N, CA, C and O atoms as CSV, one atom per row, in Angstrom:
chain,resi,resn,atom,element,x,y,z
A,1,MET,N,N,0.837,-1.184,0.000
A,1,MET,CA,C,0.000,0.000,0.000
A,1,MET,C,C,0.882,1.247,0.000
A,1,MET,O,O,0.617,2.193,0.742
A,2,GLY,N,N,1.929,1.253,-0.829
A,2,GLY,CA,C,2.838,2.380,-0.872
A,2,GLY,C,C,2.233,3.633,-1.467
A,2,GLY,O,O,2.663,4.739,-1.142
A,3,ASP,N,N,1.240,3.481,-2.336
A,3,ASP,CA,C,0.597,4.650,-2.931
A,3,ASP,C,C,-0.299,5.331,-1.909
A,3,ASP,O,O,-0.794,4.700,-0.975
A,4,THR,N,N,-0.500,6.628,-2.102
A,4,THR,CA,C,-1.416,7.342,-1.217
A,4,THR,C,C,-2.851,7.076,-1.647
A,4,THR,O,O,-3.119,6.612,-2.756
A,5,LEU,N,N,-3.746,7.380,-0.748
A,5,LEU,CA,C,-5.172,7.223,-1.044
A,5,LEU,C,C,-5.540,7.980,-2.315
A,5,LEU,O,O,-6.209,7.434,-3.192
A,6,LEU,N,N,-5.109,9.226,-2.418
A,6,LEU,CA,C,-5.471,10.018,-3.607
A,6,LEU,C,C,-4.887,9.432,-4.879
A,6,LEU,O,O,-5.528,9.483,-5.929
A,7,GLU,N,N,-3.685,8.878,-4.810
A,7,GLU,CA,C,-3.086,8.256,-5.995
A,7,GLU,C,C,-3.872,7.021,-6.433
A,7,GLU,O,O,-3.914,6.700,-7.621
A,8,ARG,N,N,-4.482,6.343,-5.497
A,8,ARG,CA,C,-5.248,5.141,-5.835
A,8,ARG,C,C,-6.667,5.453,-6.259
A,8,ARG,O,O,-7.232,4.745,-7.093
A,9,ILE,N,N,-7.263,6.513,-5.695
A,9,ILE,CA,C,-8.642,6.871,-6.022
A,9,ILE,C,C,-8.733,7.644,-7.337
A,9,ILE,O,O,-9.672,7.454,-8.110
A,10,HIS,N,N,-7.770,8.502,-7.583
A,10,HIS,CA,C,-7.853,9.394,-8.749
A,10,HIS,C,C,-8.126,8.667,-10.070
A,10,HIS,O,O,-8.941,9.157,-10.851
A,11,PRO,N,N,-7.497,7.538,-10.361
A,11,PRO,CA,C,-7.784,6.861,-11.637
A,11,PRO,C,C,-9.222,6.342,-11.764
A,11,PRO,O,O,-9.663,6.014,-12.865
A,12,LEU,N,N,-9.941,6.266,-10.665
A,12,LEU,CA,C,-11.312,5.775,-10.706
A,12,LEU,C,C,-12.321,6.873,-11.027
A,12,LEU,O,O,-13.462,6.583,-11.387
A,13,ILE,N,N,-11.909,8.114,-10.899
A,13,ILE,CA,C,-12.812,9.249,-11.148
A,13,ILE,C,C,-13.181,9.298,-12.630
A,13,ILE,O,O,-12.317,9.229,-13.505
A,14,GLY,N,N,-14.477,9.416,-12.889
A,14,GLY,CA,C,-14.968,9.532,-14.256
A,14,GLY,C,C,-15.173,8.217,-14.981
A,14,GLY,O,O,-15.664,8.216,-16.110
A,15,ARG,N,N,-14.817,7.106,-14.377
A,15,ARG,CA,C,-15.045,5.803,-15.013
A,15,ARG,C,C,-16.505,5.419,-14.913
A,15,ARG,O,O,-17.196,5.814,-13.973
A,16,SER,N,N,-16.969,4.663,-15.864
A,16,SER,CA,C,-18.356,4.196,-15.879
A,16,SER,C,C,-18.406,2.696,-15.649
A,16,SER,O,O,-17.517,1.952,-16.062
A,17,ALA,N,N,-19.456,2.278,-14.988
A,17,ALA,CA,C,-19.682,0.851,-14.780
A,17,ALA,C,C,-20.647,0.333,-15.847
A,17,ALA,O,O,-21.311,1.108,-16.535
A,18,VAL,N,N,-20.706,-0.974,-15.966
A,18,VAL,CA,C,-21.657,-1.568,-16.894
A,18,VAL,C,C,-23.063,-1.336,-16.352
A,18,VAL,O,O,-23.248,-1.138,-15.152
A,19,PHE,N,N,-24.047,-1.362,-17.238
A,19,PHE,CA,C,-25.436,-1.209,-16.823
A,19,PHE,C,C,-25.892,-2.477,-16.115
A,19,PHE,O,O,-25.510,-3.586,-16.490
A,20,HIS,N,N,-26.703,-2.300,-15.101
A,20,HIS,CA,C,-27.232,-3.425,-14.332
A,20,HIS,C,C,-28.746,-3.467,-14.489
A,20,HIS,O,O,-29.402,-2.435,-14.627
A,21,THR,N,N,-29.274,-4.654,-14.465
A,21,THR,CA,C,-30.713,-4.840,-14.415
A,21,THR,C,C,-31.059,-5.208,-12.980
A,21,THR,O,O,-30.441,-6.093,-12.388
A,22,ALA,N,N,-32.040,-4.531,-12.434
A,22,ALA,CA,C,-32.429,-4.787,-11.055
A,22,ALA,C,C,-32.893,-6.229,-10.895
A,22,ALA,O,O,-33.545,-6.783,-11.780
A,23,ALA,N,N,-32.554,-6.825,-9.772
A,23,ALA,CA,C,-32.963,-8.205,-9.488
A,23,ALA,C,C,-34.445,-8.293,-9.163
A,23,ALA,O,O,-35.069,-9.338,-9.351
A,24,ASP,N,N,-35.004,-7.196,-8.674
A,24,ASP,CA,C,-36.404,-7.182,-8.272
A,24,ASP,C,C,-37.098,-5.974,-8.900
A,24,ASP,O,O,-36.453,-4.966,-9.190
A,25,PRO,N,N,-38.411,-6.077,-9.110
A,25,PRO,CA,C,-39.137,-4.931,-9.666
A,25,PRO,C,C,-39.252,-3.799,-8.643
A,25,PRO,O,O,-39.270,-4.028,-7.434
A,26,VAL,N,N,-39.330,-2.589,-9.159
A,26,VAL,CA,C,-39.621,-1.438,-8.303
A,26,VAL,C,C,-40.992,-1.699,-7.690
A,26,VAL,O,O,-41.926,-2.063,-8.404
A,27,ASN,N,N,-41.127,-1.518,-6.386
A,27,ASN,CA,C,-42.396,-1.849,-5.751
A,27,ASN,C,C,-42.715,-0.892,-4.608
A,27,ASN,O,O,-41.830,-0.285,-4.005
A,28,GLN,N,N,-43.997,-0.783,-4.338
A,28,GLN,CA,C,-44.503,0.152,-3.338
A,28,GLN,C,C,-43.944,-0.096,-1.931
A,28,GLN,O,O,-43.573,0.868,-1.262
A,29,PRO,N,N,-43.866,-1.339,-1.455
A,29,PRO,CA,C,-43.331,-1.521,-0.102
A,29,PRO,C,C,-41.900,-0.995,0.058
A,29,PRO,O,O,-41.585,-0.362,1.066
A,30,MET,N,N,-41.036,-1.252,-0.925
A,30,MET,CA,C,-39.655,-0.777,-0.816
A,30,MET,C,C,-39.579,0.743,-0.929
A,30,MET,O,O,-38.762,1.376,-0.260
A,31,ILE,N,N,-40.431,1.330,-1.777
A,31,ILE,CA,C,-40.481,2.794,-1.868
A,31,ILE,C,C,-40.895,3.368,-0.513
A,31,ILE,O,O,-40.299,4.329,-0.028
A,32,ARG,N,N,-41.910,2.774,0.086
A,32,ARG,CA,C,-42.390,3.256,1.389
A,32,ARG,C,C,-41.314,3.122,2.460
A,32,ARG,O,O,-41.096,4.046,3.244
A,33,HIS,N,N,-40.641,1.974,2.494
A,33,HIS,CA,C,-39.569,1.778,3.478
A,33,HIS,C,C,-38.476,2.826,3.304
A,33,HIS,O,O,-38.021,3.427,4.278
A,34,TRP,N,N,-38.059,3.043,2.066
A,34,TRP,CA,C,-36.995,4.009,1.783
A,34,TRP,C,C,-37.434,5.401,2.212
A,34,TRP,O,O,-36.670,6.127,2.847
A,35,CYS,N,N,-38.660,5.774,1.869
A,35,CYS,CA,C,-39.167,7.102,2.242
A,35,CYS,C,C,-39.227,7.255,3.759
A,35,CYS,O,O,-38.903,8.318,4.288
A,36,ASP,N,N,-39.637,6.203,4.460
A,36,ASP,CA,C,-39.666,6.241,5.926
A,36,ASP,C,C,-38.267,6.488,6.485
A,36,ASP,O,O,-38.076,7.362,7.330
A,37,VAL,N,N,-37.302,5.725,6.015
A,37,VAL,CA,C,-35.936,5.840,6.516
A,37,VAL,C,C,-35.329,7.210,6.204
A,37,VAL,O,O,-34.636,7.794,7.037
A,38,MET,N,N,-35.593,7.709,5.014
A,38,MET,CA,C,-34.994,8.974,4.580
A,38,MET,C,C,-35.783,10.194,5.038
A,38,MET,O,O,-35.314,11.322,4.892
A,39,GLY,N,N,-36.968,9.983,5.587
A,39,GLY,CA,C,-37.794,11.115,6.001
A,39,GLY,C,C,-38.445,11.826,4.830
A,39,GLY,O,O,-38.831,12.989,4.942
A,40,GLU,N,N,-38.567,11.141,3.721
A,40,GLU,CA,C,-39.177,11.707,2.506
A,40,GLU,C,C,-40.692,11.682,2.663
A,40,GLU,O,O,-41.280,10.628,2.901
A,41,ARG,N,N,-41.309,12.829,2.533
A,41,ARG,CA,C,-42.750,12.927,2.772
A,41,ARG,C,C,-43.566,13.308,1.528
A,41,ARG,O,O,-44.756,13.597,1.653
A,42,ASN,N,N,-42.975,13.315,0.360
A,42,ASN,CA,C,-43.703,13.657,-0.858
A,42,ASN,C,C,-44.752,12.576,-1.121
A,42,ASN,O,O,-44.393,11.416,-1.321
A,43,PRO,N,N,-46.045,12.931,-1.126
A,43,PRO,CA,C,-47.095,11.916,-1.280
A,43,PRO,C,C,-47.129,11.241,-2.651
A,43,PRO,O,O,-47.777,10.204,-2.797
A,44,VAL,N,N,-46.462,11.787,-3.643
A,44,VAL,CA,C,-46.443,11.132,-4.951
A,44,VAL,C,C,-45.679,9.798,-4.877
A,44,VAL,O,O,-45.811,8.947,-5.757
A,45,TYR,N,N,-44.884,9.635,-3.820
A,45,TYR,CA,C,-44.134,8.397,-3.630
A,45,TYR,C,C,-44.892,7.362,-2.804
A,45,TYR,O,O,-44.627,6.166,-2.924
A,46,THR,N,N,-45.821,7.801,-1.978
A,46,THR,CA,C,-46.417,6.862,-1.021
A,46,THR,C,C,-47.943,6.859,-0.956
A,46,THR,O,O,-48.525,5.959,-0.352
A,47,ASP,N,N,-48.590,7.829,-1.554
A,47,ASP,CA,C,-50.050,7.932,-1.470
A,47,ASP,C,C,-50.654,7.648,-2.840
A,47,ASP,O,O,-50.631,8.521,-3.708
A,48,PRO,N,N,-51.197,6.441,-3.058
A,48,PRO,CA,C,-51.716,6.075,-4.382
A,48,PRO,C,C,-52.766,7.050,-4.927
A,48,PRO,O,O,-52.750,7.349,-6.121
A,49,ALA,N,N,-53.675,7.552,-4.089
A,49,ALA,CA,C,-54.712,8.478,-4.569
A,49,ALA,C,C,-54.093,9.807,-5.011
A,49,ALA,O,O,-54.432,10.340,-6.067
A,50,PHE,N,N,-53.194,10.325,-4.201
A,50,PHE,CA,C,-52.522,11.574,-4.561
A,50,PHE,C,C,-51.700,11.378,-5.836
A,50,PHE,O,O,-51.750,12.199,-6.752
A,51,ALA,N,N,-50.948,10.288,-5.881
A,51,ALA,CA,C,-50.080,10.018,-7.030
A,51,ALA,C,C,-50.896,9.819,-8.308
A,51,ALA,O,O,-50.457,10.222,-9.386
A,52,ALA,N,N,-52.073,9.205,-8.203
A,52,ALA,CA,C,-52.924,8.985,-9.377
A,52,ALA,C,C,-53.372,10.307,-9.983
A,52,ALA,O,O,-53.556,10.402,-11.197
A,53,ALA,N,N,-53.549,11.315,-9.159
A,53,ALA,CA,C,-53.978,12.634,-9.649
A,53,ALA,C,C,-52.796,13.496,-10.099
A,53,ALA,O,O,-52.996,14.605,-10.593
A,54,SER,N,N,-51.583,13.004,-9.935
A,54,SER,CA,C,-50.395,13.776,-10.324
A,54,SER,C,C,-50.087,13.578,-11.810
A,54,SER,O,O,-50.760,12.807,-12.495
A,55,VAL,N,N,-49.076,14.273,-12.293
A,55,VAL,CA,C,-48.661,14.127,-13.696
A,55,VAL,C,C,-48.137,12.727,-13.983
A,55,VAL,O,O,-48.049,12.326,-15.144
A,56,PHE,N,N,-47.786,11.976,-12.934
A,56,PHE,CA,C,-47.244,10.629,-13.125
A,56,PHE,C,C,-48.336,9.582,-13.297
A,56,PHE,O,O,-48.090,8.521,-13.870
A,57,GLY,N,N,-49.538,9.869,-12.806
A,57,GLY,CA,C,-50.640,8.930,-12.934
A,57,GLY,C,C,-50.569,7.753,-11.985
A,57,GLY,O,O,-51.375,6.829,-12.092
A,58,GLY,N,N,-49.639,7.764,-11.074
A,58,GLY,CA,C,-49.506,6.689,-10.095
A,58,GLY,C,C,-48.250,6.890,-9.276
A,58,GLY,O,O,-47.460,7.800,-9.528
A,59,VAL,N,N,-48.082,6.036,-8.306
A,59,VAL,CA,C,-46.925,6.117,-7.417
A,59,VAL,C,C,-45.644,5.919,-8.219
A,59,VAL,O,O,-45.570,5.048,-9.085
A,60,VAL,N,N,-44.651,6.727,-7.924
A,60,VAL,CA,C,-43.326,6.600,-8.536
A,60,VAL,C,C,-42.292,6.519,-7.420
A,60,VAL,O,O,-42.550,6.922,-6.286
A,61,ALA,N,N,-41.139,6.000,-7.753
A,61,ALA,CA,C,-40.038,5.944,-6.796
A,61,ALA,C,C,-39.277,7.267,-6.832
A,61,ALA,O,O,-39.161,7.885,-7.890
A,62,PRO,N,N,-38.761,7.702,-5.693
A,62,PRO,CA,C,-37.922,8.898,-5.681
A,62,PRO,C,C,-36.714,8.690,-6.599
A,62,PRO,O,O,-36.143,7.600,-6.620
A,63,PRO,N,N,-36.319,9.708,-7.352
A,63,PRO,CA,C,-35.170,9.558,-8.254
A,63,PRO,C,C,-33.908,9.058,-7.549
A,63,PRO,O,O,-33.111,8.332,-8.144
A,64,ALA,N,N,-33.727,9.439,-6.295
A,64,ALA,CA,C,-32.534,9.013,-5.567
A,64,ALA,C,C,-32.497,7.500,-5.361
A,64,ALA,O,O,-31.443,6.947,-5.046
A,65,MET,N,N,-33.618,6.833,-5.533
A,65,MET,CA,C,-33.645,5.381,-5.373
A,65,MET,C,C,-33.056,4.646,-6.575
A,65,MET,O,O,-32.840,3.436,-6.508
A,66,MET,N,N,-32.796,5.351,-7.664
A,66,MET,CA,C,-32.227,4.675,-8.832
A,66,MET,C,C,-30.936,3.946,-8.468
A,66,MET,O,O,-30.627,2.895,-9.029
A,67,ASP,N,N,-30.191,4.512,-7.529
A,67,ASP,CA,C,-28.933,3.891,-7.129
A,67,ASP,C,C,-29.159,2.743,-6.149
A,67,ASP,O,O,-28.200,2.095,-5.730
A,68,VAL,N,N,-30.405,2.485,-5.781
A,68,VAL,CA,C,-30.737,1.412,-4.851
A,68,VAL,C,C,-31.139,0.140,-5.595
A,68,VAL,O,O,-30.708,-0.955,-5.234
A,69,TRP,N,N,-31.951,0.281,-6.616
A,69,TRP,CA,C,-32.559,-0.891,-7.256
A,69,TRP,C,C,-31.557,-1.840,-7.885
A,69,TRP,O,O,-31.818,-3.042,-7.956
A,70,ASP,N,N,-30.417,-1.337,-8.344
A,70,ASP,CA,C,-29.491,-2.229,-9.049
A,70,ASP,C,C,-28.392,-2.808,-8.161
A,70,ASP,O,O,-27.483,-3.474,-8.656
A,71,LYS,N,N,-28.469,-2.559,-6.861
A,71,LYS,CA,C,-27.435,-3.085,-5.976
A,71,LYS,C,C,-27.570,-4.604,-5.835
A,71,LYS,O,O,-28.682,-5.130,-5.802
A,72,PRO,N,N,-26.418,-5.315,-5.752
A,72,PRO,CA,C,-26.459,-6.768,-5.678
A,72,PRO,C,C,-26.859,-7.301,-4.304
A,72,PRO,O,O,-27.193,-8.479,-4.185
A,73,GLY,N,N,-26.836,-6.488,-3.294
A,73,GLY,CA,C,-27.147,-6.943,-1.941
A,73,GLY,C,C,-25.898,-6.942,-1.083
A,73,GLY,O,O,-24.784,-6.999,-1.605
A,74,ILE,N,N,-26.071,-6.880,0.209
A,74,ILE,CA,C,-24.909,-6.722,1.079
A,74,ILE,C,C,-24.059,-7.977,1.196
A,74,ILE,O,O,-22.901,-7.890,1.604
A,75,ARG,N,N,-24.587,-9.118,0.858
A,75,ARG,CA,C,-23.806,-10.350,0.955
A,75,ARG,C,C,-23.191,-10.773,-0.379
A,75,ARG,O,O,-22.515,-11.800,-0.451
A,76,MET,N,N,-23.415,-10.012,-1.403
A,76,MET,CA,C,-22.874,-10.347,-2.715
A,76,MET,C,C,-21.430,-9.846,-2.823
A,76,MET,O,O,-21.055,-8.853,-2.199
A,77,GLU,N,N,-20.640,-10.546,-3.619
A,77,GLU,CA,C,-19.264,-10.128,-3.857
A,77,GLU,C,C,-19.252,-8.842,-4.685
A,77,GLU,O,O,-20.085,-8.659,-5.572
A,78,ARG,N,N,-18.326,-7.979,-4.394
A,78,ARG,CA,C,-18.155,-6.770,-5.192
A,78,ARG,C,C,-17.477,-7.124,-6.505
A,78,ARG,O,O,-16.541,-7.923,-6.537
A,79,ASP,N,N,-17.952,-6.529,-7.575
A,79,ASP,CA,C,-17.343,-6.698,-8.891
A,79,ASP,C,C,-16.118,-5.790,-8.942
A,79,ASP,O,O,-16.271,-4.569,-8.960
A,80,PRO,N,N,-14.899,-6.353,-8.965
A,80,PRO,CA,C,-13.709,-5.504,-8.953
A,80,PRO,C,C,-13.579,-4.624,-10.192
A,80,PRO,O,O,-12.828,-3.648,-10.179
A,81,GLY,N,N,-14.306,-4.957,-11.268
A,81,GLY,CA,C,-14.287,-4.129,-12.466
A,81,GLY,C,C,-15.217,-2.926,-12.376
A,81,GLY,O,O,-15.175,-2.042,-13.231
A,82,ASN,N,N,-16.051,-2.890,-11.349
A,82,ASN,CA,C,-16.972,-1.781,-11.162
A,82,ASN,C,C,-16.218,-0.663,-10.449
A,82,ASN,O,O,-15.698,-0.883,-9.355
A,83,PRO,N,N,-16.144,0.540,-11.041
A,83,PRO,CA,C,-15.370,1.613,-10.417
A,83,PRO,C,C,-15.889,2.018,-9.037
A,83,PRO,O,O,-15.102,2.422,-8.181
A,84,GLN,N,N,-17.198,1.918,-8.808
A,84,GLN,CA,C,-17.727,2.257,-7.491
A,84,GLN,C,C,-17.258,1.230,-6.462
A,84,GLN,O,O,-16.852,1.600,-5.361
A,85,ALA,N,N,-17.312,-0.044,-6.809
A,85,ALA,CA,C,-16.833,-1.094,-5.909
A,85,ALA,C,C,-15.335,-0.931,-5.661
A,85,ALA,O,O,-14.867,-1.098,-4.535
A,86,ALA,N,N,-14.586,-0.605,-6.709
A,86,ALA,CA,C,-13.143,-0.410,-6.556
A,86,ALA,C,C,-12.849,0.759,-5.615
A,86,ALA,O,O,-11.944,0.677,-4.785
A,87,ALA,N,N,-13.609,1.842,-5.742
A,87,ALA,CA,C,-13.413,3.003,-4.866
A,87,ALA,C,C,-13.711,2.638,-3.420
A,87,ALA,O,O,-12.961,3.019,-2.520
A,88,LEU,N,N,-14.789,1.911,-3.186
A,88,LEU,CA,C,-15.136,1.510,-1.823
A,88,LEU,C,C,-14.062,0.591,-1.235
A,88,LEU,O,O,-13.736,0.695,-0.052
A,89,THR,N,N,-13.517,-0.299,-2.052
A,89,THR,CA,C,-12.464,-1.204,-1.588
A,89,THR,C,C,-11.222,-0.418,-1.180
A,89,THR,O,O,-10.633,-0.683,-0.133
A,90,VAL,N,N,-10.825,0.546,-2.004
A,90,VAL,CA,C,-9.663,1.377,-1.678
A,90,VAL,C,C,-9.924,2.160,-0.393
A,90,VAL,O,O,-9.066,2.206,0.488
A,91,LEU,N,N,-11.091,2.771,-0.281
A,91,LEU,CA,C,-11.409,3.544,0.919
A,91,LEU,C,C,-11.355,2.667,2.167
A,91,LEU,O,O,-10.858,3.099,3.207
A,92,GLU,N,N,-11.861,1.446,2.071
A,92,GLU,CA,C,-11.820,0.532,3.216
A,92,GLU,C,C,-10.388,0.187,3.604
A,92,GLU,O,O,-10.069,0.071,4.788
A,93,GLU,N,N,-9.526,0.025,2.602
A,93,GLU,CA,C,-8.121,-0.287,2.886
A,93,GLU,C,C,-7.438,0.833,3.664
A,93,GLU,O,O,-6.455,0.591,4.364
A,94,TYR,N,N,-7.941,2.034,3.548
A,94,TYR,CA,C,-7.387,3.184,4.264
A,94,TYR,C,C,-8.182,3.503,5.529
A,94,TYR,O,O,-8.015,4.575,6.110
A,95,GLY,N,N,-9.044,2.581,5.959
A,95,GLY,CA,C,-9.741,2.732,7.222
A,95,GLY,C,C,-11.102,3.382,7.140
A,95,GLY,O,O,-11.758,3.554,8.168
A,96,PHE,N,N,-11.551,3.752,5.948
A,96,PHE,CA,C,-12.870,4.361,5.783
A,96,PHE,C,C,-13.894,3.250,5.558
A,96,PHE,O,O,-14.333,3.016,4.432
A,97,THR,N,N,-14.264,2.573,6.634
A,97,THR,CA,C,-15.111,1.391,6.540
A,97,THR,C,C,-16.600,1.691,6.578
A,97,THR,O,O,-17.415,0.785,6.402
A,98,SER,N,N,-16.962,2.923,6.800
A,98,SER,CA,C,-18.377,3.284,6.901
A,98,SER,C,C,-18.741,4.354,5.883
A,98,SER,O,O,-19.428,5.322,6.208
A,99,THR,N,N,-18.281,4.176,4.663
A,99,THR,CA,C,-18.556,5.129,3.616
A,99,THR,C,C,-20.055,5.193,3.365
A,99,THR,O,O,-20.696,4.162,3.161
A,100,VAL,N,N,-20.613,6.388,3.380
A,100,VAL,CA,C,-22.048,6.557,3.163
A,100,VAL,C,C,-22.362,6.511,1.681
A,100,VAL,O,O,-23.354,5.896,1.287
A,101,ALA,N,N,-21.555,7.138,0.853
A,101,ALA,CA,C,-21.847,7.171,-0.579
A,101,ALA,C,C,-20.605,7.517,-1.373
A,101,ALA,O,O,-19.694,8.189,-0.890
A,102,VAL,N,N,-20.597,7.045,-2.591
A,102,VAL,CA,C,-19.616,7.457,-3.578
A,102,VAL,C,C,-20.457,8.080,-4.687
A,102,VAL,O,O,-21.432,7.479,-5.139
A,103,ASN,N,N,-20.095,9.254,-5.116
A,103,ASN,CA,C,-20.918,9.992,-6.079
A,103,ASN,C,C,-21.253,9.156,-7.308
A,103,ASN,O,O,-20.382,8.511,-7.891
A,104,SER,N,N,-22.505,9.177,-7.687
A,104,SER,CA,C,-22.977,8.465,-8.869
A,104,SER,C,C,-23.789,9.416,-9.731
A,104,SER,O,O,-24.604,10.180,-9.213
A,105,ASP,N,N,-23.582,9.379,-11.012
A,105,ASP,CA,C,-24.425,10.108,-11.952
A,105,ASP,C,C,-25.335,9.103,-12.602
A,105,ASP,O,O,-24.869,8.153,-13.232
A,106,LEU,N,N,-26.646,9.302,-12.457
A,106,LEU,CA,C,-27.612,8.353,-12.995
A,106,LEU,C,C,-28.497,9.025,-14.033
A,106,LEU,O,O,-29.379,8.381,-14.602
């Protein structure tokens, strides 16, 4: 680990990962759970009657959840070719074991 953290992270900036297909369909219970945890109170995400009268015509998931649906799960192996997984691995090697997020453009 002779390289510095910045020397190891910098090459990962701007890299793209392959597209993933979610293992499960977007669904109301998971949207509700996420909104509860995040304190999101927009009724277009959780109130079917309100959402039906909106421009969406029904309940939709918050845009921030896009980074949730394609995750492999906490017990799945990280794909070392995925730049986000590689960044998290490097950060963990330097003691940052509780990383909240790595920036994603979706």
